C-alpha positions, -999 to +999 in steps of 0.1 A: +049-254+135+024-238+160+039-247+193+023-226+220-012-213+229-001-178+221+010-188+186-024-206+181-041-173+190-020-155+164-031-180+137-067-180+147-068-142+148-056-139+112-079-166+101-109-147+116-096-115+101-095-129+066-131-140+069-142-104+075-149-090+040-131-056+037-127-057-001-123-021-012-145-009-027-167-006-007-143-013+023-167-016+053-137-017+077-158-011+107-166-048+110-129-055+113-125-028+139-154-042+160-137-077+158-105-063+172-122-044+200-142-075+210-110-096+210-091-071+232-120-070+257-123-108+258-085-112+263-083-084+288-055-066+271-048-032+285-043-009+255-056+026+248-082+025+221-094+052+198-118+048+168-123+073+140-151+069+115-148+096+087-177+079+067-203+053+076-186+019+081-152+033+072-135+030+106-099+035+116-086+020+149-057+034+168-042+013+197-014+026+219+007+015+248+032+034+270+040+071+274+068+095+269+082+119+243+092+094+216+066+077+195+069+046+173+041+044+148+032+010+133+009+017+103-011-010+086-044-012+068-075-034+071-090-031+036-081-054+007-083-053-030-112-073-045-107-111-044-109-116-082-110-149-099-090-182-103-088-190-066-083-226-055-098-218-021-125-195-009-107-161-007-129-149+021-124-179+043-089-187+055-075-221+046-045-235+064-023-260+045+014-267+040+024-243+067+006-214+050-026-194+055-044-187+023-070-159+017-075-124+005-055-101+028-033-129+041-002-110+032-016-076+022-022-065+048-039-085+075-010-108+080+017-082+088-009-062+107-016-093+129+021-097+137+024-060+147-009-063+167+004-093+187+038-076+193+018-048+210-004-074+228+027-092+241+043-060+254+011-050+272+006-085+287+042-086+299+038-050+312+071-040+296+081-004+306+088+018+277+104+053+276+080+063+249+048+053+232+041+027+206+010+034+184-006+008+161-029+023+134-053-001+116-062+023+088-091+021+063-090+028+026-053+022+017-061+003-015-080+033-031-058+061-020-064+067+017-093+093+016-110+077+046-078+064+061-043+079+064-051+111+045-081+118+068-061+110+100-033+133+089-057+162+081-073+158+116-037+158+131-043+127+152-009+112+143+027+119+151+059+098+152+096+098+157+098+065+140+074+048+115+071+013+103+045+007+075+035-029+082+032-041+046+047-073+034+084-068+026+095-103+032+105-115+067+142-108+060+139-076+040+136-039+050+122-017+023+136+018+029+132+033-006+100+036-026+092+046-062+070+076-068+039+073-089+022+096-114-013+085-126-023+104-158-055+105-178-054+114-215-085+122-235-085+126-273-112+143-293-125+138-328-157+141-348-184+115-351-195+101-384-210+070-400-187+040-399-192+035-437-179+071-443-149+074-420-134+101-442-162+124-430-152+120-393-121+124-371-113+092-353-104+098-316-092+063-311-067+066-339-053+097-323-049+078-290-031+050-308-006+075-321+000+089-286+003+054-271+027+044-298+050+073-290+047+065-253+059+029-259+090+044-277+096+067-247+128+063-228+125+074-192+159+085-180+173+075-146+185+045-127+185+039-089+208+014-072+179-001-053+148+008-073+160+003-108+145+024-137+113+044-141+084+025-156+052+030-175+020+009-176-009+016-199-035+005-175-069+015-189-084+025-222-119+031-235-135+048-265-162+048-291-199+041-288-206+015-315-187-004-342-203+015-371-197+050-356-165+070-359-155+077-323-156+113-311-136+106-279-112+081-263-096+079-228-065+062-215-051+060-180-013+057-175+007+046-144+042+060-143+066+050-115+095+074-110+127+076-089+140+099-061+149+132-076+121+130-102+085+144-098+053+149-118+069+176-140+094+150-152+064+131-167+043+161-179+073+174-199+076+141-217+039+141-226+040+177-238+069+168-261+048+139-276+018+161-282+040+187-299+057+160-321+022+149-332+011+185-339-019+179-315-036+210-301-047+211-265-085+213-263-091+205-299-072+172-302-065+162-266-066+170-229-046+155-200-046+156-163-027+142-133-051+119-114-028+112-085+008+119-075+029+103-048+065+114-044+094+089-044+110+082-010+146+075+000+157+068+035+193+066+048+206+031+057+219+047+089+185+059+100+181+048+137+149+029+128+167+010+100+195+001+124+171-011+152+150-031+128+181-046+112+194-058+146+160-072+156+158-092+123+194-105+128+187-116+164+156-136+154+165-150+120+203-153+127+211-137+094+217-103+079+186-087+064+184-074+029+181-036+027+159-029-004+130-009-017+096-012-034+083-002-068+047+000-053+030+028-034+021+027+003+007+049+030+042+064+034+033+087+005+007+104+027+033+108+055+060+123+033+066+159+041+042+160+070+053+179+101+057+157+132+057+125+111+088+103+104+085+088+069+099+055+081+104+022+063+083-007+051+086-040+070+064-070+075+062-108+070+047-120+038+061-118+003+054-087-019+049-110-049+018-125-032+000-092-030-032-088-051-029-122-067-052-152-066-043-177-039-026-150-017-009-165+013+015-160+042+038-185+058+028-192+094+064-194+105+070-159+092+038-146+107+050-158+142+086-146+138+072-112+127+057-108+161+091-112+178+109-089+153+084-061+159+085-066+196+123-064+197+123-033+175+098-016+198+120-024+229+152-013+212+138+021+202+117+029+232+134+014+262 
């Protein structure tokens, strides 16, 4: 499957990248950045290099090639979610078997990032003349919201683009142009503590939360999108009480809503307010709620020049028509949305979305290698 020395370098690079522990928290992406810088120096690749470190060991690396008015931004991230349990291999040491590379970050996002990196390396090695600039961002902190990554880079105004590809795993033959929005909500209920043997003397905050969650499970979220489907709700976290024989005075729950283009956080808060009203709960006395995080939904035209260029590149390499689709998850595009001088772009990269964040995460070597050529052809199409 690996036929050339260049392809061996691609596989070896990803294997080394997986062995660098960038589980977030705590991140420690600087070690990954140092690895890339050493690799470029050893291989004598002529790219412009800039490093930004907004916090100790939380580094962002920006590589660029070419010059001109138009800029194509390739945006990936070097951090991973924690490895978790139930692995058949060491998650922090790449294992190659059955034409796949296994390890945490193999598909999200060190695999796609490797393909984008080697597309840039190949263009630089071949000294291809571009009528514009291609910029590869290896960002920190994507998995916990981007405070030390994309958000910081945007605030410092170091990024701009006419075209943007977020190098997340979409599947080698899929372009994800649309993206659900997200609304993370924390609800806290209040009660009155009492002895567990005399519950009638207290006011049980957990029972109040159960009533709220019961109503939420009955909730019908309106809307349907031809690509993204319906809005969703996940009750992701709950905690309350201090001891089994104490009536709990407080309880907290965190909710993950995914919404569609045309909807926003007010769509969710209005639903919550209706539930509190139905239950006759009073704000401050019975409950409190807040928006923890909001990311707007994204919808891109199928006729966007970037979509068309990427589509042609995929067709030329894979010899088949790509699927134009979307993602229910959130990416760094949410930080880009609405920013001046930044094109919101699309999501494209080798690796299957279903392998993200799971035990035994992997990427197919064939897809990893083909991804390099697809990125390269897209760059040439847009900038030459």
